[in-house]
Every structure is written in C-alpha cells, then in structure tokens.
mmCIF entry with sequence, helices, sheets and N, C-alpha, C, O atoms, coordinates in Angstrom:
data_MODEL
# 
_entry.id   MODEL 
# 
_entity.id                         1 
_entity.type                       polymer 
_entity.pdbx_number_of_molecules   1 
# 
_entity_poly.entity_id                      1 
_entity_poly.type                           'polypeptide(L)' 
_entity_poly.nstd_linkage                   no 
_entity_poly.nstd_monomer                   no 
_entity_poly.pdbx_seq_one_letter_code       
;(UNK)(UNK)(UNK)(UNK)(UNK)(UNK)(UNK)(UNK)(UNK)(UNK)(UNK)(UNK)(UNK)(UNK)(UNK)(UNK)
(UNK)(UNK)(UNK)(UNK)(UNK)(UNK)(UNK)(UNK)(UNK)(UNK)(UNK)(UNK)(UNK)(UNK)(UNK)(UNK)
(UNK)
;
_entity_poly.pdbx_seq_one_letter_code_can   XXXXXXXXXXXXXXXXXXXXXXXXXXXXXXXXX 
_entity_poly.pdbx_strand_id                 A 
# 
loop_
_entity_poly_seq.entity_id 
_entity_poly_seq.num 
_entity_poly_seq.mon_id 
_entity_poly_seq.hetero 
1 1  UNK n 
1 2  UNK n 
1 3  UNK n 
1 4  UNK n 
1 5  UNK n 
1 6  UNK n 
1 7  UNK n 
1 8  UNK n 
1 9  UNK n 
1 10 UNK n 
1 11 UNK n 
1 12 UNK n 
1 13 UNK n 
1 14 UNK n 
1 15 UNK n 
1 16 UNK n 
1 17 UNK n 
1 18 UNK n 
1 19 UNK n 
1 20 UNK n 
1 21 UNK n 
1 22 UNK n 
1 23 UNK n 
1 24 UNK n 
1 25 UNK n 
1 26 UNK n 
1 27 UNK n 
1 28 UNK n 
1 29 UNK n 
1 30 UNK n 
1 31 UNK n 
1 32 UNK n 
1 33 UNK n 
# 
_struct_asym.id          A 
_struct_asym.entity_id   1 
# 
_struct_conf.conf_type_id            HELX_P 
_struct_conf.id                      HELX_P1 
_struct_conf.pdbx_PDB_helix_id       AA1 
_struct_conf.beg_label_comp_id       UNK 
_struct_conf.beg_label_asym_id       A 
_struct_conf.beg_label_seq_id        2 
_struct_conf.pdbx_beg_PDB_ins_code   ? 
_struct_conf.end_label_comp_id       UNK 
_struct_conf.end_label_asym_id       A 
_struct_conf.end_label_seq_id        32 
_struct_conf.pdbx_end_PDB_ins_code   ? 
_struct_conf.beg_auth_comp_id        UNK 
_struct_conf.beg_auth_asym_id        A 
_struct_conf.beg_auth_seq_id         2 
_struct_conf.end_auth_comp_id        UNK 
_struct_conf.end_auth_asym_id        A 
_struct_conf.end_auth_seq_id         32 
_struct_conf.pdbx_PDB_helix_class    1 
_struct_conf.details                 ? 
_struct_conf.pdbx_PDB_helix_length   31 
# 
_struct_conf_type.id          HELX_P 
_struct_conf_type.criteria    ? 
_struct_conf_type.reference   ? 
# 
loop_
_atom_site.group_PDB 
_atom_site.id 
_atom_site.type_symbol 
_atom_site.label_atom_id 
_atom_site.label_alt_id 
_atom_site.label_comp_id 
_atom_site.label_asym_id 
_atom_site.label_entity_id 
_atom_site.label_seq_id 
_atom_site.pdbx_PDB_ins_code 
_atom_site.Cartn_x 
_atom_site.Cartn_y 
_atom_site.Cartn_z 
_atom_site.occupancy 
_atom_site.B_iso_or_equiv 
_atom_site.pdbx_formal_charge 
_atom_site.auth_seq_id 
_atom_site.auth_comp_id 
_atom_site.auth_asym_id 
_atom_site.auth_atom_id 
_atom_site.pdbx_PDB_model_num 
ATOM 1   N N  . UNK A 1 1  ? 112.329 154.171 164.840 1.00 0.00 ? 1  UNK A N  1 
ATOM 2   C CA . UNK A 1 1  ? 112.148 155.572 165.217 1.00 0.00 ? 1  UNK A CA 1 
ATOM 3   C C  . UNK A 1 1  ? 111.212 155.720 166.464 1.00 0.00 ? 1  UNK A C  1 
ATOM 4   O O  . UNK A 1 1  ? 111.548 156.446 167.399 1.00 0.00 ? 1  UNK A O  1 
ATOM 5   N N  . UNK A 1 2  ? 110.066 155.041 166.467 1.00 0.00 ? 2  UNK A N  1 
ATOM 6   C CA . UNK A 1 2  ? 109.194 155.181 167.660 1.00 0.00 ? 2  UNK A CA 1 
ATOM 7   C C  . UNK A 1 2  ? 109.892 154.760 168.909 1.00 0.00 ? 2  UNK A C  1 
ATOM 8   O O  . UNK A 1 2  ? 109.696 155.394 169.946 1.00 0.00 ? 2  UNK A O  1 
ATOM 9   N N  . UNK A 1 3  ? 110.696 153.728 168.880 1.00 0.00 ? 3  UNK A N  1 
ATOM 10  C CA . UNK A 1 3  ? 111.444 153.285 170.088 1.00 0.00 ? 3  UNK A CA 1 
ATOM 11  C C  . UNK A 1 3  ? 112.349 154.392 170.572 1.00 0.00 ? 3  UNK A C  1 
ATOM 12  O O  . UNK A 1 3  ? 112.444 154.663 171.769 1.00 0.00 ? 3  UNK A O  1 
ATOM 13  N N  . UNK A 1 4  ? 113.009 155.025 169.627 1.00 0.00 ? 4  UNK A N  1 
ATOM 14  C CA . UNK A 1 4  ? 113.943 156.115 169.985 1.00 0.00 ? 4  UNK A CA 1 
ATOM 15  C C  . UNK A 1 4  ? 113.187 157.252 170.649 1.00 0.00 ? 4  UNK A C  1 
ATOM 16  O O  . UNK A 1 4  ? 113.630 157.800 171.658 1.00 0.00 ? 4  UNK A O  1 
ATOM 17  N N  . UNK A 1 5  ? 112.064 157.595 170.086 1.00 0.00 ? 5  UNK A N  1 
ATOM 18  C CA . UNK A 1 5  ? 111.253 158.701 170.594 1.00 0.00 ? 5  UNK A CA 1 
ATOM 19  C C  . UNK A 1 5  ? 110.738 158.349 171.992 1.00 0.00 ? 5  UNK A C  1 
ATOM 20  O O  . UNK A 1 5  ? 110.757 159.187 172.893 1.00 0.00 ? 5  UNK A O  1 
ATOM 21  N N  . UNK A 1 6  ? 110.279 157.111 172.169 1.00 0.00 ? 6  UNK A N  1 
ATOM 22  C CA . UNK A 1 6  ? 109.773 156.665 173.433 1.00 0.00 ? 6  UNK A CA 1 
ATOM 23  C C  . UNK A 1 6  ? 110.844 156.707 174.474 1.00 0.00 ? 6  UNK A C  1 
ATOM 24  O O  . UNK A 1 6  ? 110.553 157.060 175.617 1.00 0.00 ? 6  UNK A O  1 
ATOM 25  N N  . UNK A 1 7  ? 112.103 156.359 174.143 1.00 0.00 ? 7  UNK A N  1 
ATOM 26  C CA . UNK A 1 7  ? 113.177 156.375 175.069 1.00 0.00 ? 7  UNK A CA 1 
ATOM 27  C C  . UNK A 1 7  ? 113.616 157.775 175.436 1.00 0.00 ? 7  UNK A C  1 
ATOM 28  O O  . UNK A 1 7  ? 114.095 158.034 176.540 1.00 0.00 ? 7  UNK A O  1 
ATOM 29  N N  . UNK A 1 8  ? 113.434 158.696 174.452 1.00 0.00 ? 8  UNK A N  1 
ATOM 30  C CA . UNK A 1 8  ? 113.921 160.050 174.676 1.00 0.00 ? 8  UNK A CA 1 
ATOM 31  C C  . UNK A 1 8  ? 112.900 160.893 175.436 1.00 0.00 ? 8  UNK A C  1 
ATOM 32  O O  . UNK A 1 8  ? 113.280 161.855 176.103 1.00 0.00 ? 8  UNK A O  1 
ATOM 33  N N  . UNK A 1 9  ? 111.617 160.554 175.349 1.00 0.00 ? 9  UNK A N  1 
ATOM 34  C CA . UNK A 1 9  ? 110.518 161.339 175.957 1.00 0.00 ? 9  UNK A CA 1 
ATOM 35  C C  . UNK A 1 9  ? 110.739 161.419 177.490 1.00 0.00 ? 9  UNK A C  1 
ATOM 36  O O  . UNK A 1 9  ? 110.744 162.523 178.034 1.00 0.00 ? 9  UNK A O  1 
ATOM 37  N N  . UNK A 1 10 ? 110.921 160.279 178.202 1.00 0.00 ? 10 UNK A N  1 
ATOM 38  C CA . UNK A 1 10 ? 111.077 160.372 179.682 1.00 0.00 ? 10 UNK A CA 1 
ATOM 39  C C  . UNK A 1 10 ? 112.224 161.311 180.083 1.00 0.00 ? 10 UNK A C  1 
ATOM 40  O O  . UNK A 1 10 ? 112.067 162.113 181.004 1.00 0.00 ? 10 UNK A O  1 
ATOM 41  N N  . UNK A 1 11 ? 113.363 161.221 179.407 1.00 0.00 ? 11 UNK A N  1 
ATOM 42  C CA . UNK A 1 11 ? 114.509 162.071 179.760 1.00 0.00 ? 11 UNK A CA 1 
ATOM 43  C C  . UNK A 1 11 ? 114.133 163.553 179.518 1.00 0.00 ? 11 UNK A C  1 
ATOM 44  O O  . UNK A 1 11 ? 114.500 164.416 180.316 1.00 0.00 ? 11 UNK A O  1 
ATOM 45  N N  . UNK A 1 12 ? 113.406 163.849 178.425 1.00 0.00 ? 12 UNK A N  1 
ATOM 46  C CA . UNK A 1 12 ? 113.104 165.202 178.139 1.00 0.00 ? 12 UNK A CA 1 
ATOM 47  C C  . UNK A 1 12 ? 112.121 165.729 179.180 1.00 0.00 ? 12 UNK A C  1 
ATOM 48  O O  . UNK A 1 12 ? 112.257 166.855 179.657 1.00 0.00 ? 12 UNK A O  1 
ATOM 49  N N  . UNK A 1 13 ? 111.133 164.912 179.527 1.00 0.00 ? 13 UNK A N  1 
ATOM 50  C CA . UNK A 1 13 ? 110.139 165.378 180.554 1.00 0.00 ? 13 UNK A CA 1 
ATOM 51  C C  . UNK A 1 13 ? 110.863 165.554 181.889 1.00 0.00 ? 13 UNK A C  1 
ATOM 52  O O  . UNK A 1 13 ? 110.563 166.507 182.607 1.00 0.00 ? 13 UNK A O  1 
ATOM 53  N N  . UNK A 1 14 ? 111.800 164.681 182.253 1.00 0.00 ? 14 UNK A N  1 
ATOM 54  C CA . UNK A 1 14 ? 112.498 164.803 183.502 1.00 0.00 ? 14 UNK A CA 1 
ATOM 55  C C  . UNK A 1 14 ? 113.339 166.113 183.518 1.00 0.00 ? 14 UNK A C  1 
ATOM 56  O O  . UNK A 1 14 ? 113.351 166.842 184.510 1.00 0.00 ? 14 UNK A O  1 
ATOM 57  N N  . UNK A 1 15 ? 114.043 166.389 182.385 1.00 0.00 ? 15 UNK A N  1 
ATOM 58  C CA . UNK A 1 15 ? 114.859 167.571 182.297 1.00 0.00 ? 15 UNK A CA 1 
ATOM 59  C C  . UNK A 1 15 ? 113.978 168.815 182.372 1.00 0.00 ? 15 UNK A C  1 
ATOM 60  O O  . UNK A 1 15 ? 114.353 169.813 182.987 1.00 0.00 ? 15 UNK A O  1 
ATOM 61  N N  . UNK A 1 16 ? 112.804 168.749 181.742 1.00 0.00 ? 16 UNK A N  1 
ATOM 62  C CA . UNK A 1 16 ? 111.897 169.864 181.777 1.00 0.00 ? 16 UNK A CA 1 
ATOM 63  C C  . UNK A 1 16 ? 111.394 170.129 183.210 1.00 0.00 ? 16 UNK A C  1 
ATOM 64  O O  . UNK A 1 16 ? 111.276 171.279 183.633 1.00 0.00 ? 16 UNK A O  1 
ATOM 65  N N  . UNK A 1 17 ? 111.100 169.045 183.943 1.00 0.00 ? 17 UNK A N  1 
ATOM 66  C CA . UNK A 1 17 ? 110.619 169.182 185.296 1.00 0.00 ? 17 UNK A CA 1 
ATOM 67  C C  . UNK A 1 17 ? 111.690 169.773 186.222 1.00 0.00 ? 17 UNK A C  1 
ATOM 68  O O  . UNK A 1 17 ? 111.404 170.660 187.026 1.00 0.00 ? 17 UNK A O  1 
ATOM 69  N N  . UNK A 1 18 ? 112.905 169.280 186.100 1.00 0.00 ? 18 UNK A N  1 
ATOM 70  C CA . UNK A 1 18 ? 114.016 169.829 186.895 1.00 0.00 ? 18 UNK A CA 1 
ATOM 71  C C  . UNK A 1 18 ? 114.262 171.304 186.611 1.00 0.00 ? 18 UNK A C  1 
ATOM 72  O O  . UNK A 1 18 ? 114.490 172.104 187.519 1.00 0.00 ? 18 UNK A O  1 
ATOM 73  N N  . UNK A 1 19 ? 114.209 171.646 185.303 1.00 0.00 ? 19 UNK A N  1 
ATOM 74  C CA . UNK A 1 19 ? 114.451 173.019 184.951 1.00 0.00 ? 19 UNK A CA 1 
ATOM 75  C C  . UNK A 1 19 ? 113.348 173.919 185.490 1.00 0.00 ? 19 UNK A C  1 
ATOM 76  O O  . UNK A 1 19 ? 113.617 175.045 185.909 1.00 0.00 ? 19 UNK A O  1 
ATOM 77  N N  . UNK A 1 20 ? 112.110 173.436 185.482 1.00 0.00 ? 20 UNK A N  1 
ATOM 78  C CA . UNK A 1 20 ? 110.996 174.199 186.005 1.00 0.00 ? 20 UNK A CA 1 
ATOM 79  C C  . UNK A 1 20 ? 111.143 174.405 187.489 1.00 0.00 ? 20 UNK A C  1 
ATOM 80  O O  . UNK A 1 20 ? 110.915 175.506 187.990 1.00 0.00 ? 20 UNK A O  1 
ATOM 81  N N  . UNK A 1 21 ? 111.527 173.341 188.215 1.00 0.00 ? 21 UNK A N  1 
ATOM 82  C CA . UNK A 1 21 ? 111.711 173.448 189.664 1.00 0.00 ? 21 UNK A CA 1 
ATOM 83  C C  . UNK A 1 21 ? 112.830 174.388 190.027 1.00 0.00 ? 21 UNK A C  1 
ATOM 84  O O  . UNK A 1 21 ? 112.686 175.165 190.970 1.00 0.00 ? 21 UNK A O  1 
ATOM 85  N N  . UNK A 1 22 ? 113.949 174.351 189.312 1.00 0.00 ? 22 UNK A N  1 
ATOM 86  C CA . UNK A 1 22 ? 115.028 175.252 189.583 1.00 0.00 ? 22 UNK A CA 1 
ATOM 87  C C  . UNK A 1 22 ? 114.647 176.674 189.338 1.00 0.00 ? 22 UNK A C  1 
ATOM 88  O O  . UNK A 1 22 ? 115.019 177.562 190.105 1.00 0.00 ? 22 UNK A O  1 
ATOM 89  N N  . UNK A 1 23 ? 113.872 176.922 188.230 1.00 0.00 ? 23 UNK A N  1 
ATOM 90  C CA . UNK A 1 23 ? 113.447 178.293 187.975 1.00 0.00 ? 23 UNK A CA 1 
ATOM 91  C C  . UNK A 1 23 ? 112.521 178.821 189.053 1.00 0.00 ? 23 UNK A C  1 
ATOM 92  O O  . UNK A 1 23 ? 112.601 179.989 189.435 1.00 0.00 ? 23 UNK A O  1 
ATOM 93  N N  . UNK A 1 24 ? 111.620 177.940 189.555 1.00 0.00 ? 24 UNK A N  1 
ATOM 94  C CA . UNK A 1 24 ? 110.712 178.381 190.576 1.00 0.00 ? 24 UNK A CA 1 
ATOM 95  C C  . UNK A 1 24 ? 111.454 178.591 191.850 1.00 0.00 ? 24 UNK A C  1 
ATOM 96  O O  . UNK A 1 24 ? 111.110 179.515 192.587 1.00 0.00 ? 24 UNK A O  1 
ATOM 97  N N  . UNK A 1 25 ? 112.463 177.796 192.175 1.00 0.00 ? 25 UNK A N  1 
ATOM 98  C CA . UNK A 1 25 ? 113.258 177.936 193.404 1.00 0.00 ? 25 UNK A CA 1 
ATOM 99  C C  . UNK A 1 25 ? 114.017 179.272 193.341 1.00 0.00 ? 25 UNK A C  1 
ATOM 100 O O  . UNK A 1 25 ? 114.079 179.999 194.332 1.00 0.00 ? 25 UNK A O  1 
ATOM 101 N N  . UNK A 1 26 ? 114.597 179.592 192.162 1.00 0.00 ? 26 UNK A N  1 
ATOM 102 C CA . UNK A 1 26 ? 115.341 180.844 192.043 1.00 0.00 ? 26 UNK A CA 1 
ATOM 103 C C  . UNK A 1 26 ? 114.414 182.019 192.263 1.00 0.00 ? 26 UNK A C  1 
ATOM 104 O O  . UNK A 1 26 ? 114.799 183.005 192.892 1.00 0.00 ? 26 UNK A O  1 
ATOM 105 N N  . UNK A 1 27 ? 113.190 181.925 191.750 1.00 0.00 ? 27 UNK A N  1 
ATOM 106 C CA . UNK A 1 27 ? 112.239 183.035 191.873 1.00 0.00 ? 27 UNK A CA 1 
ATOM 107 C C  . UNK A 1 27 ? 111.862 183.191 193.350 1.00 0.00 ? 27 UNK A C  1 
ATOM 108 O O  . UNK A 1 27 ? 111.737 184.314 193.837 1.00 0.00 ? 27 UNK A O  1 
ATOM 109 N N  . UNK A 1 28 ? 111.679 182.067 194.074 1.00 0.00 ? 28 UNK A N  1 
ATOM 110 C CA . UNK A 1 28 ? 111.385 182.144 195.491 1.00 0.00 ? 28 UNK A CA 1 
ATOM 111 C C  . UNK A 1 28 ? 112.535 182.752 196.282 1.00 0.00 ? 28 UNK A C  1 
ATOM 112 O O  . UNK A 1 28 ? 112.315 183.530 197.210 1.00 0.00 ? 28 UNK A O  1 
ATOM 113 N N  . UNK A 1 29 ? 113.732 182.402 195.920 1.00 0.00 ? 29 UNK A N  1 
ATOM 114 C CA . UNK A 1 29 ? 114.906 182.937 196.617 1.00 0.00 ? 29 UNK A CA 1 
ATOM 115 C C  . UNK A 1 29 ? 115.016 184.463 196.403 1.00 0.00 ? 29 UNK A C  1 
ATOM 116 O O  . UNK A 1 29 ? 115.333 185.214 197.326 1.00 0.00 ? 29 UNK A O  1 
ATOM 117 N N  . UNK A 1 30 ? 114.750 184.883 195.185 1.00 0.00 ? 30 UNK A N  1 
ATOM 118 C CA . UNK A 1 30 ? 114.835 186.307 194.853 1.00 0.00 ? 30 UNK A CA 1 
ATOM 119 C C  . UNK A 1 30 ? 113.760 187.065 195.614 1.00 0.00 ? 30 UNK A C  1 
ATOM 120 O O  . UNK A 1 30 ? 113.996 188.172 196.099 1.00 0.00 ? 30 UNK A O  1 
ATOM 121 N N  . UNK A 1 31 ? 112.603 186.478 195.713 1.00 0.00 ? 31 UNK A N  1 
ATOM 122 C CA . UNK A 1 31 ? 111.459 187.148 196.433 1.00 0.00 ? 31 UNK A CA 1 
ATOM 123 C C  . UNK A 1 31 ? 111.817 187.235 197.914 1.00 0.00 ? 31 UNK A C  1 
ATOM 124 O O  . UNK A 1 31 ? 111.585 188.261 198.552 1.00 0.00 ? 31 UNK A O  1 
ATOM 125 N N  . UNK A 1 32 ? 112.380 186.165 198.456 1.00 0.00 ? 32 UNK A N  1 
ATOM 126 C CA . UNK A 1 32 ? 112.693 186.104 199.903 1.00 0.00 ? 32 UNK A CA 1 
ATOM 127 C C  . UNK A 1 32 ? 113.726 187.156 200.222 1.00 0.00 ? 32 UNK A C  1 
ATOM 128 O O  . UNK A 1 32 ? 113.616 187.820 201.252 1.00 0.00 ? 32 UNK A O  1 
ATOM 129 N N  . UNK A 1 33 ? 114.701 187.332 199.402 1.00 0.00 ? 33 UNK A N  1 
ATOM 130 C CA . UNK A 1 33 ? 115.815 188.255 199.666 1.00 0.00 ? 33 UNK A CA 1 
ATOM 131 C C  . UNK A 1 33 ? 115.293 189.605 199.221 1.00 0.00 ? 33 UNK A C  1 
ATOM 132 O O  . UNK A 1 33 ? 116.006 190.604 199.317 1.00 0.00 ? 33 UNK A O  1 
# 
C-alpha cells in the first residue's frame, strides 16, 4: 500500500498544480477582457 500511495502522490500533486495554473490563467483572462 505505501508504494501505491507514493506512486500516486506525484501524479496527484502534478494534477493539482496544473488545475491551479489553469484556474489562475482563466481568472487573468477574464480580468483582462
């Protein structure tokens, strides 16, 4: 189980980072327009 969690954590953190960046980019686009 620990190995599975360790392998899943990087993917989850990467997905969270990408989602956060996309949300911030959308907010900037809406403000600019």
